[in-house]
VMD Tcl script that draws the C-alpha trace (Angstrom):
set ca {
  {49.17 24.50 17.84}
  {45.62 23.12 17.32}
  {46.84 20.37 16.24}
  {47.71 17.02 18.87}
  {50.55 15.76 16.68}
  {52.17 19.39 15.42}
  {51.91 19.49 19.71}
  {54.10 16.49 20.10}
  {56.32 16.79 17.89}
  {56.65 20.06 19.89}
  {56.93 17.87 22.89}
  {59.54 15.73 21.64}
  {61.84 18.84 20.04}
  {61.98 20.46 23.60}
  {63.20 17.17 25.10}
  {65.82 17.07 22.82}
  {66.66 20.69 22.90}
  {66.90 19.70 26.95}
  {68.25 16.73 26.09}
  {65.86 15.14 28.16}
  {63.62 11.85 27.17}
  {60.27 13.77 25.66}
  {58.53 10.24 27.27}
  {59.44 11.77 30.53}
  {58.58 15.48 29.67}
  {55.02 13.38 28.76}
  {54.41 11.30 31.36}
  {53.30 14.14 33.92}
  {51.06 15.56 31.75}
  {48.74 12.39 31.05}
  {46.80 13.80 34.40}
  {46.74 17.32 33.36}
  {43.02 18.86 33.35}
  {42.37 19.89 30.03}
  {42.03 17.04 27.87}
  {43.97 18.23 24.89}
  {47.13 18.21 26.92}
  {46.46 14.79 27.93}
  {46.14 13.89 24.34}
  {49.04 15.41 23.02}
  {51.04 13.72 26.08}
  {49.28 10.60 24.41}
  {50.21 10.69 21.12}
  {54.35 11.59 22.42}
  {54.16 8.61 24.38}
  {52.89 6.06 21.14}
  {56.14 6.62 20.17}
  {57.73 5.53 23.17}
  {59.88 2.10 23.65}
  {58.64 1.52 26.83}
  {55.12 -0.46 26.86}
  {54.50 1.02 30.17}
  {54.53 4.90 28.16}
  {52.34 2.93 25.53}
  {50.20 1.42 27.43}
  {49.16 4.53 29.35}
  {49.08 6.14 26.32}
  {46.16 3.96 25.35}
  {44.84 4.02 28.72}
  {44.37 7.80 28.09}
  {43.44 8.22 24.27}
  {40.14 5.57 24.87}
  {39.08 7.39 28.36}
  {39.08 10.81 25.66}
  {37.26 8.82 23.26}
  {34.92 7.06 25.42}
  {33.95 10.33 27.21}
  {30.71 11.61 25.56}
  {29.29 15.13 25.78}
  {30.58 19.20 24.63}
  {33.53 19.25 27.16}
  {35.76 16.60 24.88}
  {34.47 17.49 22.07}
  {37.45 19.50 21.05}
  {39.65 16.68 22.60}
  {38.08 13.96 20.48}
  {38.78 15.81 17.36}
  {42.24 16.32 18.39}
  {42.32 12.64 19.04}
  {41.13 11.35 15.85}
  {43.17 13.60 13.60}
  {46.53 12.38 15.62}
  {45.31 8.65 15.66}
  {45.99 9.01 11.42}
  {49.47 9.44 12.11}
  {49.97 6.23 14.82}
  {50.57 3.25 12.40}
  {50.61 0.91 15.77}
  {46.92 -0.95 14.85}
  {46.23 -1.14 18.70}
  {45.97 2.59 18.85}
  {44.53 2.64 15.22}
  {41.33 1.03 17.06}
  {40.26 3.83 19.07}
  {39.39 5.11 15.84}
  {36.18 2.69 15.61}
  {34.35 4.53 18.58}
  {35.11 7.74 17.17}
  {33.47 7.14 13.98}
  {30.38 6.49 15.58}
  {30.63 9.53 17.76}
  {27.72 11.44 18.47}
  {28.88 15.34 17.14}
  {29.39 15.15 13.09}
  {33.23 16.88 13.44}
  {34.55 13.99 15.24}
  {33.28 11.14 13.06}
  {34.28 13.38 9.49}
  {37.69 13.75 11.27}
  {37.44 9.88 12.14}
  {37.11 9.09 8.51}
  {39.61 11.36 7.49}
  {42.40 9.49 9.79}
  {40.92 5.59 8.21}
  {41.81 7.16 4.58}
  {45.16 8.42 5.73}
  {45.93 5.13 7.31}
  {45.42 3.35 4.26}
  {43.78 0.56 2.61}
  {45.32 -2.79 3.98}
  {43.31 -2.74 7.05}
  {39.45 -4.09 6.50}
  {38.49 -3.14 9.91}
  {36.39 0.05 9.43}
  {34.49 -1.74 7.10}
  {31.37 -2.50 9.10}
  {31.79 1.09 10.90}
  {32.23 2.97 7.61}
  {29.06 0.89 5.58}
  {26.91 1.99 8.47}
  {27.71 5.93 8.40}
  {26.09 5.41 4.94}
  {22.90 5.69 6.79}
  {23.97 9.67 8.43}
  {22.74 11.92 5.97}
  {25.27 14.01 7.40}
  {28.17 11.81 6.91}
  {27.21 9.37 3.97}
  {29.28 11.75 1.91}
  {32.50 11.20 3.33}
  {31.92 7.55 4.34}
  {31.28 6.73 0.54}
  {34.80 8.31 -0.80}
  {36.44 6.67 2.15}
  {34.89 3.27 0.53}
  {35.59 4.14 -2.55}
  {39.10 4.70 -2.09}
  {39.60 0.51 -1.00}
  {38.66 -0.13 -4.42}
  {38.08 -3.75 -5.80}
  {39.01 -5.16 -2.84}
  {36.09 -4.07 -1.36}
  {33.65 -4.80 -3.64}
  {32.66 -8.41 -1.91}
  {32.27 -7.13 1.21}
  {30.47 -4.21 0.03}
  {27.89 -6.99 -1.93}
  {27.57 -9.18 1.61}
  {25.87 -5.99 2.99}
  {23.55 -5.25 0.32}
  {22.15 -8.96 0.00}
  {21.84 -8.75 3.52}
  {18.08 -8.72 4.11}
  {18.62 -8.07 8.08}
  {20.68 -4.71 7.32}
  {19.18 -1.12 7.41}
  {16.90 -0.71 4.47}
  {18.47 2.74 4.14}
  {22.06 1.09 4.26}
  {21.57 -1.40 1.70}
  {19.84 1.28 -0.63}
  {23.10 3.71 -0.31}
  {25.50 0.74 -1.68}
  {24.45 0.53 -5.72}
  {25.45 4.20 -5.70}
  {29.35 3.53 -4.02}
  {29.35 0.82 -6.36}
  {28.94 2.80 -8.94}
  {32.14 4.84 -8.34}
  {34.43 1.47 -8.23}
  {34.58 0.77 -11.84}
  {35.24 -2.13 -12.25}
  {33.10 -5.92 -13.50}
  {32.91 -6.96 -9.96}
  {31.35 -4.33 -9.32}
  {28.82 -5.02 -12.51}
  {28.67 -8.83 -11.60}
  {27.15 -7.78 -7.81}
  {24.85 -5.63 -9.08}
  {23.25 -7.57 -11.26}
  {22.96 -9.66 -8.99}
  {20.22 -8.09 -7.31}
  {18.07 -6.94 -10.09}
  {15.77 -8.97 -8.78}
  {15.40 -8.39 -4.97}
  {12.48 -7.59 -3.04}
  {13.52 -4.17 -2.55}
  {12.37 -1.88 -5.93}
  {13.91 1.07 -3.95}
  {16.84 -0.83 -3.93}
  {16.06 -2.07 -7.50}
  {16.20 1.26 -8.88}
  {19.48 1.85 -7.44}
  {21.06 -0.97 -8.50}
  {19.90 0.00 -11.84}
  {21.12 3.37 -11.76}
  {24.29 2.76 -10.70}
  {24.72 -0.28 -13.65}
  {23.62 3.06 -15.85}
  {26.49 4.90 -14.48}
  {28.88 2.19 -15.22}
  {27.83 1.51 -18.69}
  {29.25 4.76 -19.47}
  {32.70 2.80 -19.47}
  {33.45 0.24 -22.79}
  {35.75 -2.11 -20.83}
  {32.82 -3.68 -18.61}
  {30.74 -6.22 -20.32}
  {27.02 -6.82 -19.05}
  {25.30 -9.99 -18.80}
  {22.94 -10.22 -21.65}
  {20.76 -13.23 -20.25}
  {20.59 -11.75 -16.86}
  {19.56 -8.47 -17.71}
  {16.95 -10.00 -20.60}
  {15.51 -11.64 -18.14}
  {15.18 -8.19 -15.91}
  {13.67 -6.48 -19.03}
  {10.90 -9.33 -19.52}
  {10.42 -9.43 -15.89}
  {9.56 -5.75 -15.59}
  {7.52 -6.10 -18.83}
  {5.40 -8.35 -16.93}
  {4.85 -5.88 -14.05}
  {3.84 -3.16 -16.74}
  {1.05 -5.40 -18.30}
  {-0.45 -7.02 -15.38}
  {-0.51 -3.27 -14.23}
  {-2.33 -2.05 -17.05}
  {-4.50 -5.09 -17.36}
  {-5.95 -4.16 -13.67}
  {-6.26 -0.53 -14.28}
  {-8.64 -1.13 -17.88}
  {-10.39 -3.60 -15.39}
  {-11.23 -1.13 -13.03}
  {-12.05 1.57 -15.19}
  {-14.50 -0.62 -17.06}
  {-15.77 -1.97 -13.98}
  {-18.53 0.78 -13.74}
  {-18.53 1.50 -9.43}
  {-15.43 3.24 -9.45}
  {-15.65 6.79 -8.51}
  {-12.53 9.04 -10.51}
  {-9.00 8.97 -10.04}
  {-8.94 6.65 -7.25}
  {-5.38 6.44 -4.86}
  {-5.14 3.15 -6.27}
  {-5.28 4.35 -10.12}
  {-2.56 6.81 -9.80}
  {-0.40 4.35 -7.94}
  {-0.46 1.44 -11.15}
  {-0.24 4.55 -13.49}
  {3.40 5.23 -11.85}
  {4.46 2.16 -11.17}
  {3.57 1.43 -14.85}
  {5.52 4.31 -16.05}
  {8.47 3.09 -13.53}
  {8.83 -0.44 -15.22}
  {8.45 0.75 -18.99}
  {11.67 3.71 -17.41}
  {13.47 0.56 -16.30}
  {13.20 -0.96 -19.35}
  {14.67 1.46 -21.48}
  {17.27 1.70 -18.99}
  {18.10 -2.27 -19.29}
  {17.70 -1.97 -23.16}
  {20.84 0.41 -22.65}
  {23.18 -2.25 -21.02}
  {22.93 -4.61 -23.49}
  {22.39 -2.10 -26.72}
  {24.00 1.19 -28.00}
  {22.91 3.38 -25.14}
  {23.04 6.56 -27.28}
  {20.48 4.91 -29.56}
  {18.34 3.45 -26.69}
  {18.43 7.00 -25.10}
  {17.27 9.02 -28.31}
  {14.71 6.00 -29.40}
  {13.11 6.53 -26.19}
  {12.83 10.44 -26.28}
  {11.84 10.09 -29.20}
  {9.46 7.47 -28.64}
  {7.98 9.90 -26.17}
  {8.14 13.38 -27.40}
  {8.62 13.26 -31.57}
  {6.71 13.67 -34.53}
  {4.06 10.44 -35.80}
  {6.46 10.16 -38.31}
  {9.64 10.17 -36.07}
  {8.44 7.92 -33.77}
  {7.49 5.78 -36.29}
  {11.23 5.55 -37.55}
  {12.01 4.61 -33.75}
  {9.55 2.24 -32.78}
  {10.75 0.20 -36.58}
  {14.58 1.15 -35.03}
  {13.76 -1.24 -31.77}
  {11.86 -3.40 -33.66}
  {14.89 -4.61 -35.63}
  {17.00 -5.02 -33.05}
  {15.26 -6.15 -30.94}
  {14.56 -10.45 -31.14}
  {13.02 -13.37 -29.57}
  {11.40 -12.85 -26.13}
  {12.26 -9.46 -26.35}
  {11.16 -8.17 -29.01}
  {7.39 -9.50 -28.09}
  {7.13 -8.37 -24.60}
  {8.87 -4.88 -24.96}
  {7.32 -3.65 -28.54}
  {3.58 -3.32 -27.53}
  {5.07 -1.74 -24.83}
  {6.82 1.23 -26.43}
  {5.08 1.37 -29.94}
  {2.43 3.80 -30.72}
  {-0.76 1.86 -30.72}
  {-4.62 1.92 -29.15}
  {-5.21 1.69 -26.07}
  {-7.54 -1.37 -26.39}
  {-5.27 -2.41 -28.33}
  {-2.12 -2.47 -25.95}
  {-4.80 -4.08 -23.12}
  {-5.45 -6.78 -25.19}
  {-2.07 -7.81 -26.38}
  {-1.44 -7.41 -22.54}
  {-3.76 -9.83 -21.91}
  {-1.82 -12.72 -24.45}
  {1.03 -11.79 -23.44}
  {0.33 -12.74 -19.70}
  {-2.44 -14.90 -20.35}
  {-4.70 -13.59 -18.85}
  {-8.49 -11.83 -19.45}
  {-10.69 -9.02 -18.70}
  {-12.11 -9.86 -15.01}
  {-14.81 -7.75 -12.48}
  {-13.77 -5.26 -10.51}
  {-13.96 -7.47 -7.15}
  {-11.55 -10.44 -8.97}
  {-9.00 -7.68 -10.02}
  {-8.97 -5.83 -6.63}
  {-8.84 -9.49 -5.01}
  {-5.16 -9.77 -7.19}
  {-3.81 -6.22 -6.34}
  {-4.80 -6.94 -2.48}
  {-2.01 -9.52 -2.58}
  {0.25 -7.63 -4.43}
  {3.95 -8.38 -3.17}
  {3.90 -3.83 -3.60}
  {2.75 -2.96 -0.32}
  {1.71 0.06 -1.64}
  {-0.22 -1.70 -4.42}
  {-1.97 -3.84 -1.83}
  {-2.73 -0.86 0.66}
  {-3.88 1.29 -2.09}
  {-6.32 -1.81 -3.29}
  {-7.61 -2.34 0.49}
  {-8.60 1.14 1.01}
  {-10.77 1.19 -2.54}
  {-12.29 -1.74 -1.01}
  {-13.32 0.02 1.83}
  {-14.56 3.24 0.11}
  {-16.32 1.85 -2.06}
  {-17.92 -1.25 0.91}
  {-17.03 -3.91 -1.29}
  {-17.50 -6.27 1.50}
  {-17.83 -9.58 -0.41}
  {-13.99 -9.34 -0.17}
  {-13.56 -8.92 3.66}
  {-12.28 -11.95 4.10}
  {-9.91 -11.70 1.39}
  {-8.45 -8.33 3.71}
  {-8.99 -10.82 7.05}
  {-6.50 -13.34 5.27}
  {-4.06 -10.34 4.20}
  {-3.93 -9.37 7.75}
  {-3.30 -12.51 9.18}
  {-0.74 -13.92 6.44}
  {0.82 -10.79 5.21}
  {4.99 -10.36 5.78}
  {5.66 -8.15 8.94}
  {7.18 -5.56 7.22}
  {4.23 -4.85 5.33}
  {2.78 -2.46 7.89}
  {1.12 0.07 5.00}
  {-0.82 -3.39 4.42}
  {-1.52 -4.26 8.51}
  {-2.85 -0.97 8.93}
  {-4.95 -0.27 5.78}
  {-6.54 -3.68 6.51}
  {-7.53 -2.98 9.97}
  {-8.64 0.34 9.20}
  {-11.21 -1.53 6.55}
  {-12.16 -4.17 8.53}
  {-13.15 -1.74 11.56}
  {-15.22 0.41 8.83}
  {-16.87 -3.12 8.22}
  {-18.15 -3.27 11.56}
  {-19.14 0.16 12.40}
  {-20.35 3.60 11.03}
  {-17.35 5.79 10.04}
  {-17.99 8.48 12.67}
  {-18.14 5.75 15.22}
  {-15.30 3.73 14.17}
  {-13.03 7.04 14.29}
  {-14.49 7.59 17.63}
  {-13.34 4.43 19.07}
  {-9.97 3.80 16.97}
  {-7.24 4.68 19.28}
  {-3.94 3.86 16.46}
  {-2.66 6.48 14.04}
  {-4.70 7.27 10.82}
  {-3.24 4.78 8.13}
  {-0.81 6.33 5.63}
  {-2.92 5.01 3.01}
  {-5.73 7.51 4.43}
  {-2.92 10.15 4.86}
  {-1.55 9.61 0.90}
  {-4.88 9.96 -0.71}
  {-5.15 13.52 1.30}
  {-1.47 14.85 0.56}
  {-1.36 13.78 -2.92}
  {-3.92 16.74 -3.99}
  {-1.81 19.06 -2.08}
  {0.24 21.56 -5.03}
  {2.94 20.81 -2.44}
  {3.44 16.75 -3.48}
  {1.60 17.08 -6.80}
  {4.44 15.84 -8.69}
  {5.53 13.44 -5.54}
  {5.54 9.81 -6.37}
  {2.65 7.50 -4.53}
  {4.98 5.66 -2.52}
  {7.06 8.46 -1.65}
  {4.62 10.04 -0.09}
  {3.93 7.12 1.82}
  {7.51 7.19 3.12}
  {6.45 11.01 4.03}
  {3.41 9.64 6.05}
  {5.44 6.90 7.69}
  {8.22 9.10 9.12}
  {5.64 11.73 10.35}
  {2.86 11.62 13.62}
  {-0.52 12.21 13.69}
  {-1.50 15.49 16.84}
  {-4.77 16.70 17.78}
  {-3.89 19.83 19.32}
  {-6.51 22.63 21.24}
  {-8.06 25.79 20.24}
  {-4.98 28.01 19.88}
  {-2.25 26.11 19.48}
  {0.78 27.57 18.15}
  {2.13 25.59 15.16}
  {4.04 28.63 13.61}
  {6.22 31.27 15.03}
  {6.99 34.79 12.75}
  {10.46 35.49 12.63}
  {11.40 31.17 13.42}
  {12.49 29.01 11.10}
  {10.10 26.00 11.75}
  {11.31 22.88 13.38}
  {8.13 20.64 13.09}
  {6.21 20.71 9.59}
  {2.56 20.53 9.83}
  {-0.05 18.89 7.15}
  {-3.40 20.07 8.28}
  {-6.07 17.19 8.29}
  {-8.82 18.10 10.12}
  {-9.94 21.69 11.58}
  {-8.88 25.30 10.44}
  {-5.97 27.36 11.79}
  {-5.75 31.34 11.43}
  {-2.52 32.98 10.07}
  {-1.64 36.34 10.71}
  {1.22 38.11 9.34}
  {2.31 41.63 9.74}
  {0.51 44.36 8.25}
  {-1.64 42.03 6.40}
  {-5.01 40.93 7.41}
  {-5.63 37.45 8.85}
  {-6.31 34.39 7.38}
  {-8.45 31.59 8.08}
  {-7.27 28.09 6.11}
  {-9.26 24.71 6.19}
  {-7.82 20.95 5.59}
  {-6.06 19.90 3.89}
  {-3.04 22.68 3.81}
  {0.54 22.64 4.50}
  {2.60 25.02 6.54}
  {5.82 25.29 6.94}
  {7.52 22.89 3.99}
  {9.05 25.77 2.02}
  {10.53 27.74 4.87}
  {12.33 24.41 6.42}
  {13.44 23.42 3.11}
  {15.50 26.61 2.75}
  {15.85 27.34 7.05}
  {14.43 30.59 6.04}
  {12.28 32.09 9.17}
  {8.63 31.86 8.78}
  {6.63 35.43 7.88}
  {3.73 34.43 9.59}
  {2.35 33.16 12.95}
  {0.14 30.12 12.85}
  {-2.59 28.95 15.25}
  {-5.32 26.83 15.38}
  {-8.59 27.85 14.91}
  {-10.35 25.37 16.94}
  {-9.55 21.45 17.85}
  {-7.26 20.73 14.82}
  {-5.21 17.45 13.30}
  {-1.95 17.97 12.09}
  {0.36 15.43 10.28}
  {3.82 16.72 11.93}
  {6.94 16.13 10.48}
  {10.34 17.04 12.30}
  {12.31 19.72 9.66}
  {15.35 17.25 10.42}
  {13.58 13.84 9.29}
  {12.26 16.06 6.15}
  {15.93 16.72 5.13}
  {16.47 13.10 6.05}
  {14.14 12.36 3.88}
  {15.45 14.21 1.34}
  {19.04 13.14 1.52}
  {18.24 9.44 1.35}
  {15.94 9.76 -1.79}
  {16.05 11.49 -4.43}
  {13.73 11.22 -5.83}
  {11.57 12.69 -3.75}
  {13.68 15.94 -4.51}
  {13.02 15.58 -7.99}
  {9.32 15.38 -7.37}
  {9.34 18.81 -4.93}
  {11.44 20.56 -7.68}
  {9.00 19.50 -9.94}
  {6.15 20.89 -8.62}
  {7.47 23.88 -7.51}
  {8.65 23.75 -11.68}
  {4.66 23.40 -12.10}
  {3.55 26.79 -10.09}
  {5.57 28.53 -13.30}
  {3.27 30.11 -16.05}
  {4.65 27.75 -18.97}
  {4.28 30.41 -21.16}
  {7.27 32.05 -19.42}
  {9.62 29.51 -19.33}
  {12.36 30.45 -21.39}
  {15.09 27.69 -21.55}
  {17.89 30.32 -21.95}
  {19.21 32.64 -19.09}
  {21.38 35.61 -18.97}
  {23.36 35.75 -16.28}
  {24.61 39.31 -17.06}
  {27.88 38.35 -16.24}
  {29.16 37.80 -19.98}
  {32.07 39.99 -19.70}
  {33.96 37.88 -16.95}
  {32.49 34.70 -17.96}
  {34.93 35.37 -21.09}
  {37.58 36.27 -19.09}
  {37.02 32.46 -17.22}
  {37.32 30.92 -20.76}
  {40.64 32.43 -22.06}
  {43.52 30.75 -21.11}
  {41.85 27.19 -19.52}
  {39.67 27.39 -16.27}
  {41.03 26.94 -12.71}
  {39.13 25.29 -10.44}
  {38.29 28.59 -8.54}
  {37.02 29.84 -11.54}
  {34.63 27.48 -12.03}
  {33.32 28.17 -8.73}
  {32.81 31.91 -9.37}
  {30.90 30.54 -12.99}
  {28.68 28.39 -10.82}
  {27.57 30.86 -9.33}
  {26.16 33.17 -12.21}
  {23.37 30.76 -12.68}
  {20.17 32.47 -11.16}
  {19.67 28.60 -9.87}
  {22.57 28.47 -8.07}
  {22.80 31.88 -6.70}
  {22.60 30.98 -3.25}
  {25.31 28.19 -3.49}
  {28.42 29.14 -1.62}
  {31.79 28.81 -2.05}
  {32.02 25.98 0.25}
  {29.27 23.64 -1.51}
  {30.31 25.30 -5.20}
  {33.85 23.63 -4.44}
  {31.59 19.90 -4.56}
  {29.45 21.50 -7.76}
  {32.78 22.50 -9.33}
  {33.94 19.12 -9.14}
  {30.92 17.24 -11.32}
  {30.97 20.73 -13.59}
  {32.44 19.58 -17.38}
  {34.47 21.62 -19.71}
  {33.41 21.58 -23.09}
  {34.86 23.06 -25.81}
  {32.36 23.96 -28.34}
  {33.95 23.90 -32.17}
  {31.67 25.34 -34.67}
  {29.35 23.46 -36.63}
  {28.99 21.31 -34.12}
  {26.26 19.70 -32.14}
  {27.22 20.96 -28.73}
  {24.02 18.64 -27.26}
  {20.62 17.15 -28.93}
  {17.57 16.70 -28.01}
  {17.40 13.20 -26.74}
  {20.56 13.50 -24.50}
  {19.65 13.48 -20.60}
  {19.11 17.28 -18.75}
  {22.19 18.74 -18.00}
  {22.41 22.52 -16.75}
  {25.14 24.34 -19.59}
  {26.81 27.69 -18.98}
  {28.08 29.35 -22.50}
  {31.43 31.02 -21.10}
  {31.91 32.45 -24.81}
  {30.51 31.23 -28.83}
  {27.19 31.19 -29.62}
  {24.45 27.92 -29.60}
  {21.49 27.63 -31.50}
  {18.68 25.92 -30.09}
  {16.40 24.48 -32.48}
  {12.69 25.79 -33.26}
  {9.92 23.68 -32.44}
  {6.20 23.63 -33.52}
  {5.34 25.76 -30.82}
  {8.76 27.81 -30.33}
  {10.75 29.62 -32.45}
  {14.96 28.87 -32.56}
  {16.62 30.83 -29.90}
  {20.22 31.68 -29.54}
  {22.58 31.62 -26.31}
  {25.88 33.90 -26.38}
  {28.87 33.91 -23.91}
  {27.22 34.98 -20.12}
  {24.15 32.59 -20.88}
  {22.86 29.49 -19.18}
  {20.92 27.20 -20.86}
  {18.52 24.42 -19.26}
  {18.79 24.44 -15.55}
  {15.10 25.18 -14.80}
  {14.15 21.71 -17.07}
  {17.61 19.98 -15.61}
  {15.87 19.92 -12.07}
  {12.45 19.33 -12.30}
  {10.81 21.66 -15.49}
  {10.13 20.57 -18.80}
  {12.79 19.33 -20.03}
  {14.56 21.57 -23.62}
  {13.38 19.23 -26.25}
  {15.70 21.02 -28.77}
  {19.04 20.40 -30.68}
  {21.70 23.20 -30.13}
  {23.65 23.53 -33.21}
  {27.39 26.07 -32.17}
  {26.88 28.61 -34.30}
  {30.69 30.48 -33.24}
  {33.21 28.23 -31.38}
  {33.66 29.28 -27.95}
  {33.54 27.17 -24.51}
  {30.87 26.00 -22.16}
  {30.59 23.59 -19.01}
  {27.99 21.40 -18.36}
  {26.94 19.74 -15.55}
  {24.82 16.73 -15.73}
  {21.60 15.89 -13.73}
  {22.10 12.63 -12.22}
  {25.65 13.71 -11.15}
  {23.93 16.64 -9.34}
  {21.05 14.59 -7.63}
  {23.79 12.27 -6.82}
  {25.76 15.50 -4.99}
  {22.84 16.73 -3.14}
  {22.05 13.49 -1.48}
  {25.95 13.99 0.04}
  {25.72 17.86 1.09}
  {22.42 18.88 3.08}
  {23.36 22.45 2.74}
  {24.28 22.46 -1.02}
  {20.56 20.93 -1.43}
  {18.70 23.61 0.87}
  {20.61 26.66 -1.07}
  {19.80 24.91 -4.13}
  {15.78 25.15 -2.48}
  {16.27 28.68 -2.57}
  {17.46 29.25 -5.92}
  {14.59 27.50 -7.40}
  {12.02 29.42 -5.03}
  {13.82 32.75 -6.56}
  {13.66 31.04 -10.51}
  {9.98 29.54 -10.05}
  {8.62 33.09 -7.48}
  {10.65 36.44 -8.97}
  {10.86 39.14 -6.89}
  {7.57 41.32 -5.97}
  {5.43 37.53 -7.07}
  {3.62 36.36 -3.56}
  {1.92 33.59 -3.54}
  {-0.96 32.65 -0.43}
  {-1.33 29.53 1.05}
  {-4.62 28.82 -0.11}
  {-3.03 29.08 -3.34}
  {0.32 27.25 -3.24}
  {0.70 25.49 -0.28}
  {4.38 26.68 1.87}
}
mol new
graphics top color blue
foreach p $ca { graphics top sphere $p radius 0.5 }
foreach p [lrange $ca 0 end-1] q [lrange $ca 1 end] { graphics top cylinder $p $q radius 0.2 }
display resetview
């Protein structure tokens, strides 16, 4: 039998039949050449009453556990499974090295055994927490941690607060706490709202928003309100400095620092709404936010009045100028009054920005000093170089690059420079590529930091036709020659990207790419890109949005017929079985490539909704979701630019917008009763981080939807 536990039980049964002690049968097998046989014997001896047998079993299992390599992988999987059936703590400790095994299937089985072992032993916690760093295993590790329930919250809070811990481990803990519905989870998360790590703050707020769905939990209003004021202050500081740069007269069009400031302002505004929803009715706050962003002037005025009435004191004073309709000059004037500042010149503004706590802002400001050659600030850049936090590498390399350019001509600086080109310079190029058009500046810095710069000689092969690219390239300097069977040779100039779309889908390349002369590329492994996607749902959203942007807006429809109306209506009759959810989901165009194995996990977050005639299925203000109408009929309200639309049984609604395209922005009224399925966007992106294969398959679906069959896009038009 394939199971070591079953073989051990068979060994004991044979001993009983032969009227012989099972231990006597097992002892000679400890010397067998096959590690699976040794594992079977050891599991049988673990139940022996003789100490020497138990010691020998422990030694044998430890030897198998610690033996690395493919030859013993199957045996390690079996040992990991068998240890879940042995309750002796001395044997269960052997699961710890198995949790860190280099083979994913071994570690996965070890986690399953930890789960079966029960919740009394917390010795596995450090290993499980460390596995949150592993993109292949973090989903299972999170599930095991959540099974511990509220008793594990304090330990998770300790790891989340430890700044010496791996930053990505810390950033994955809030999502874990969000799945442990308890007041203690709320309390430890609110304690990290002011953390230095901006990405951790984002994850903390997202986790609190998820916990807000529980009516039994309370959120400390004073702490939340302090953070609302802090976010509003950040918004005003960046708004004031952005206006200073725009009116200073020396700034080139759309510098990197300006784009970064705008994104930081939008992020602060989004956080303000999320924090408000923790202490005020979340549905009302969401409705006000949507109306202020997308509504007509009359409805915007009503939403503004609503917020003006419910907010009080300092919150009202700080928030209202951000959210209400104001001329931009008036908004800037109020911002300067609230943060007690005044309009300043470009140099003074840049001085503040290069000392900003956010290293992305600081690095972008330093690079603007270099580009505009404002060398009066060189001493301040040298001060930053000498005293900045050692973890702010973006700032150090930007400062060194700028000071080197001050001391010599740019061409000579490039010739003598032996280090990698700073991330801030690379981001300045990446943000103009179509593939990254909707990816935030922060995410582009992470991509640049996870890549390496390579100088290639003429004729170097970068991609090979009919092979899945394992190294992806952004052409920074030089040119490449693209050859495709049956098509003319094409030459691409820098900047261009190569291999990204193939790697995202794990598909073979349809072209061969070679350098046309000496060329420099930013190279990132496919594994590193997939790791960043697994860690960061915002990067996934940005790439989905970039793919959606290449679709003609006039051709976008929010209602997609699946062509399976009869089949889906049959599913709706008599209640939905899990397998029927899987089959239904696969009919949605963007989910068409999801395998049955991955669809099981997607079905787990798919909600069945009973539609009652005359009721609202969803509002324009609701968070984006994918809907699949199994039976019945829904009418989507019209807009000033679009007529009403009807969705009937067999139609998918909103899937494109939920992934990255334009929001539906309409109310949906049920005109005939029926059944629908709903997949919420936030839950989908959460599970995508834990299911790398599902993410790959979803990229395939997005490619199909955003680029219909028969339509091709050249690399020069859409970076691939």
